[in-house]
C-alpha positions as CSV (number, residue, x, y, z in Angstrom):
1,Q,-0.1,0.1,0.0
2,A,2.8,2.3,0.9
3,A,4.7,1.5,-2.2
4,N,1.6,2.2,-4.4
5,E,1.1,5.6,-2.7
6,M,4.6,6.5,-3.4
7,R,4.4,5.6,-7.0
8,A,1.3,7.6,-7.2
9,A,2.8,10.7,-5.6
10,A,5.8,10.4,-8.1
11,A,3.4,10.1,-11.0
12,R,1.5,13.2,-9.8
13,T,4.7,15.3,-9.3
14,A,6.1,14.1,-12.8
15,A,2.8,15.3,-14.3
16,Y,2.9,18.8,-12.5
17,E,6.6,19.5,-13.6
18,A,5.9,18.4,-17.2
19,M,2.8,20.5,-17.4
20,R,4.7,23.4,-16.1
21,V,7.1,23.3,-18.9
22,A,4.4,22.5,-21.5
23,S,2.3,25.6,-20.4
24,L,5.3,27.8,-20.9
25,M,5.7,26.6,-24.5
26,L,2.0,26.8,-25.4
27,P,0.4,30.3,-25.1
28,K,-2.8,30.4,-23.2
29,P,-5.7,31.6,-25.2
30,K,-7.0,35.1,-24.2
31,V,-10.5,34.6,-22.9
32,E,-12.5,37.4,-21.5
33,K,-13.5,36.7,-17.9
34,E,-17.2,36.5,-17.2
35,V,-18.6,39.5,-15.0
36,L,-20.5,38.5,-11.9
37,N,-23.9,40.2,-11.6
38,E,-24.6,40.6,-8.0
39,D,-28.2,41.8,-9.0
40,D,-29.0,38.8,-10.9
41,S,-32.9,38.4,-10.6
42,S,-32.9,34.8,-11.9
43,F,-31.7,33.9,-8.5
44,P,-33.5,34.2,-5.1
45,E,-32.4,37.0,-2.9
46,V,-29.2,36.5,-0.8
47,Q,-30.0,37.1,2.9
48,Q,-27.5,38.1,5.6
49,L,-27.6,35.8,8.7
50,P,-27.4,37.2,12.3
51,N,-23.9,35.7,12.5
52,G,-22.8,37.9,9.5
53,L,-22.7,35.0,7.0
54,F,-24.7,35.4,3.6
55,S,-27.1,32.6,2.7
56,M,-29.5,31.6,-0.4
57,D,-32.1,28.9,-0.5
58,L,-32.0,27.7,-4.1
59,A,-35.0,25.7,-4.9
60,I,-34.5,22.6,-7.0
61,S,-37.5,21.5,-9.2
62,T,-37.7,17.7,-9.3
63,N,-40.7,17.6,-11.8
64,L,-39.9,16.3,-15.4
65,P,-40.6,19.2,-17.8
66,A,-42.6,19.0,-20.9
67,A,-40.7,18.8,-24.2
68,S,-42.0,22.3,-25.3
69,S,-41.2,24.0,-22.1
70,T,-37.4,23.9,-22.7
71,E,-37.9,25.0,-26.4
72,S,-40.2,27.9,-25.5
73,A,-37.8,29.3,-22.8
74,S,-35.9,32.2,-24.4
75,D,-33.8,32.9,-21.2
76,P,-31.0,30.3,-21.0
77,A,-31.2,30.5,-17.2
78,T,-34.9,29.9,-17.3
79,A,-34.6,27.0,-19.6
80,A,-31.9,25.5,-17.3
81,A,-34.1,25.9,-14.2
82,T,-37.1,24.1,-15.9
83,A,-35.2,21.4,-17.9
84,V,-34.2,19.4,-14.9
85,R,-33.8,15.7,-15.1
86,P,-33.6,13.3,-12.4
87,E,-29.9,12.6,-12.9
88,S,-29.4,16.3,-12.7
89,W,-30.9,17.1,-9.3
90,Q,-29.7,13.9,-7.8
91,R,-26.3,14.7,-8.7
92,L,-26.6,17.7,-6.4
93,L,-27.5,15.6,-3.5
94,K,-24.0,13.9,-3.5
95,K,-21.6,15.1,-0.9
96,E,-18.8,14.6,-3.5
97,T,-20.5,17.3,-5.7
98,Q,-21.3,19.6,-2.9
99,Q,-17.6,19.6,-1.9
100,K,-16.5,20.3,-5.6
101,I,-18.9,23.3,-5.5
102,R,-17.2,24.5,-2.5
103,E,-13.6,23.9,-4.0
104,R,-14.7,25.9,-7.1
105,T,-16.4,28.6,-5.6
106,G,-15.6,28.9,-1.8
107,A,-19.5,28.6,-0.8
108,A,-20.6,25.8,1.3
109,V,-23.6,23.7,0.0
110,L,-26.1,21.6,1.7
111,A,-29.3,19.9,0.3
112,R,-32.4,20.4,2.2
113,G,-35.9,19.3,1.9
114,K,-37.5,16.4,-0.1
115,P,-38.2,15.9,-3.7
116,G,-41.8,16.7,-4.5
117,G,-42.3,18.7,-1.4
118,E,-43.9,22.1,-1.4
119,G,-42.5,25.5,-0.3
120,K,-39.7,25.3,2.3
121,K,-40.3,21.6,2.5
122,G,-39.3,21.1,-1.3
123,L,-35.9,20.0,-2.3
124,H,-33.4,23.0,-2.2
125,L,-29.9,24.0,-1.7
126,R,-28.7,26.1,1.3
127,I,-25.8,28.1,-0.1
128,T,-23.8,29.9,2.7
129,A,-20.6,32.1,2.5
130,D,-19.0,35.0,4.0
131,K,-19.6,37.3,1.0
132,K,-22.8,37.8,-1.2
133,A,-20.6,37.4,-4.3
134,T,-19.4,34.0,-3.1
135,V,-23.1,32.9,-2.6
136,L,-23.9,33.8,-6.0
137,R,-20.8,32.0,-7.4
138,G,-22.1,28.9,-5.6
139,A,-25.5,29.3,-7.2
140,I,-24.2,29.6,-10.5
141,C,-22.1,26.6,-10.1
142,A,-25.1,24.6,-8.7
143,R,-27.2,25.7,-11.7
144,D,-24.5,24.6,-14.1
145,L,-24.8,21.1,-12.9
146,L,-28.5,21.0,-13.7
147,C,-27.6,21.5,-17.4
148,A,-26.8,19.1,-19.9
149,K,-23.3,17.6,-19.9
150,Q,-21.1,18.3,-22.6
151,Q,-17.6,16.3,-23.0
152,L,-14.2,16.9,-24.4
153,M,-12.4,13.6,-24.5
154,F,-8.8,12.9,-23.8
155,P,-7.0,12.0,-27.0
156,P,-7.3,8.2,-27.2
157,H,-4.2,7.9,-29.4
158,V,-2.0,9.4,-26.7
159,A,-0.1,6.8,-24.8
160,V,0.3,7.5,-21.0
161,P,3.0,5.6,-19.0
162,A,2.2,4.4,-15.6
163,N,4.7,7.0,-14.0
164,F,2.5,9.8,-15.5
165,D,-0.7,10.8,-13.8
166,A,-2.8,12.1,-16.7
167,V,-5.7,13.2,-14.1
168,A,-3.3,15.3,-12.2
169,A,-2.0,16.9,-15.4
170,M,-5.6,17.6,-16.6
171,Q,-6.7,19.3,-13.5
172,G,-3.6,20.7,-11.9
173,P,-2.5,20.7,-8.3
174,D,-5.5,20.7,-6.0
175,A,-7.8,21.1,-9.0
176,E,-6.3,24.6,-9.6
177,F,-7.1,24.4,-13.5
178,L,-10.7,23.6,-12.8
179,R,-11.2,26.5,-10.5
180,Q,-9.6,29.0,-13.0
181,V,-12.1,27.8,-15.6
182,F,-15.0,28.4,-13.5
183,D,-13.4,31.9,-12.5
184,I,-13.2,32.8,-16.2
185,S,-16.2,31.1,-17.8
186,H,-18.6,30.5,-14.9
187,A,-18.8,26.9,-16.3
188,F,-18.5,23.8,-14.0
189,V,-15.7,21.5,-15.3
190,D,-14.7,18.1,-13.9
191,V,-12.4,15.4,-14.9
192,Q,-14.3,12.0,-15.4
193,G,-13.7,8.7,-16.7
194,R,-10.5,6.7,-16.9
195,L,-7.8,5.9,-19.4
196,S,-8.4,3.1,-21.9
197,Q,-5.0,1.6,-21.6
198,G,-4.8,0.3,-18.2
199,A,-5.0,3.4,-15.8
200,S,-3.3,3.3,-12.5
201,P,-5.5,3.6,-9.4
202,A,-4.8,7.3,-9.0
203,Q,-6.0,7.8,-12.5
204,A,-9.1,5.7,-12.1
205,S,-10.2,7.1,-8.8
206,N,-12.7,9.6,-10.3
207,G,-15.4,7.0,-9.2
208,G,-19.2,7.3,-9.7
209,S,-21.1,6.2,-12.7
210,S,-18.7,8.0,-15.1
211,A,-15.7,5.7,-14.2
212,D,-16.3,3.3,-17.0
213,E,-16.4,6.2,-19.5
214,P,-13.1,7.2,-21.5
215,L,-11.1,9.9,-19.8
216,N,-12.7,13.3,-20.4
217,F,-13.3,16.8,-19.4
218,A,-17.1,16.9,-18.4
219,I,-18.4,20.6,-19.0
220,F,-21.6,21.9,-17.5
221,A,-22.6,25.3,-18.7
222,C,-26.0,27.1,-18.9
223,T,-25.2,29.6,-21.8
224,E,-23.5,29.1,-25.0
225,D,-20.9,32.0,-24.2
226,S,-20.0,30.3,-21.0
227,L,-19.4,26.9,-22.8
228,D,-17.5,28.4,-25.6
229,K,-15.0,30.0,-23.1
230,A,-14.7,26.8,-21.1
231,V,-14.0,24.8,-24.3
232,A,-11.3,27.1,-25.5
233,L,-9.5,26.8,-22.2
234,I,-9.9,23.1,-22.1
235,K,-8.6,22.5,-25.6
236,W,-5.5,24.5,-24.7
237,R,-5.1,22.3,-21.5
238,L,-5.4,19.1,-23.5
239,A,-2.6,20.4,-26.0
240,C,-0.5,21.0,-22.9
241,V,-1.1,17.5,-21.7
242,E,0.0,16.0,-25.0
243,E,3.2,18.3,-25.0
244,A,3.8,17.4,-21.2
245,L,3.8,13.7,-22.2
246,K,6.5,14.5,-24.8
247,Q,8.5,16.2,-22.1
248,H,8.1,13.4,-19.8
249,A,9.2,10.8,-22.3
250,D,12.3,13.1,-23.4
251,P,13.1,15.5,-20.5
252,D,16.2,16.9,-22.5
253,S,14.0,18.0,-25.7
254,F,12.8,21.3,-24.1
255,L,16.5,22.1,-23.3
256,R,17.6,21.2,-26.8
257,Q,14.8,23.2,-28.3
258,K,15.9,26.1,-26.3
259,Q,19.4,25.6,-27.3
260,A,18.5,25.4,-30.9
261,Q,16.6,28.6,-30.7
262,A,19.5,30.3,-28.9
263,G,21.8,28.9,-31.9
264,E,19.7,30.5,-34.5
265,Q,19.6,33.9,-32.7
266,Q,23.5,33.7,-32.5
267,N,23.6,32.9,-36.2
268,D,21.3,35.9,-37.0
269,T,23.6,38.1,-34.9
270,S,26.8,36.8,-36.5
271,Q,25.5,37.6,-40.0
272,T,24.6,41.1,-39.2
273,L,27.5,41.9,-37.0
274,Q,30.3,39.8,-38.6
275,P,33.7,41.5,-38.4
276,R,35.8,41.8,-41.6
277,I,39.0,39.6,-41.4
278,A,42.0,41.0,-43.2
279,A,44.0,38.9,-45.8
280,P,47.3,37.4,-44.7
281,G,50.1,40.0,-45.0
282,S,47.8,42.9,-45.6
283,V,47.7,45.9,-43.1
284,T,44.5,47.0,-41.6
285,A,43.6,50.6,-41.2
286,T,44.3,50.5,-37.5
287,E,47.6,49.1,-37.9
288,N,48.6,51.6,-40.5
289,C,47.7,54.4,-38.2
290,M,49.9,52.9,-35.6
291,Q,52.8,52.5,-38.0
292,A,52.7,55.9,-39.5
293,P,55.0,58.4,-37.5
294,L,53.1,61.3,-35.8
295,P,54.4,64.7,-36.7
296,D,56.3,66.6,-34.0
297,P,53.8,69.3,-32.7
298,R,57.0,71.5,-31.8
299,R,58.0,71.7,-35.5
300,L,55.6,74.4,-36.5
301,P,56.0,76.3,-39.9
302,G,57.9,79.7,-39.7
């Protein structure tokens, strides 16, 4: 057991180090950050509790909508609130999901009430944080998880050795990349599934019903703009993972590439600033000046 944990830790460390180099080589796309609207009327009002914390009770509809209700909803937020399928709201009841919302946003989430109940007895999420903006971020994240899942698959042709943790490379230390995606796009992103070519225990620990899927980025977003921004960042991340695997397989390749680039710059400099070499036996202008006798300033005419 201890040996397996050491191997898993070494695989994570190798992935983080290779990703650090790869992210320097591949420029990150410029994606405009989503602006948080603290007066968003599509959410319930945020209340301040006597202890100074802020809280929101976000009702979750558990009724299957008619097919026409989703199509007729012009507002994406309204469509997301009405088109709730059982697998969507049941996802929010899991402790693991609630913990991930907290990791992405900083807001604490608890499920209360019962499906099919009315009013305060109905299923709802109690979202709490020390700031109003953090509560709203938690509400946006929870609403994302009620939307349909999109996926970007890990490239199946890419071979991953056992000493490289692909999941760690995808999500970053402490899921840092996943938090960044939410901060920028307001889309909830998770790493799900497992590698098809014999994943290590660390890579297959994503668990849940998605464990039998191929390794992928799962994206939950309620608007097209949010989805597009998340996809742009994730495509860059997958490209970095591929490059990181190359760096991991051949650690000296990055150094050789840098040396080659430095050599090209030196060649360019030598072509533009190359000094003239005098032929053998010839006298340069500098030597001619040094050999010529200087006139005596005391021998003035007259």
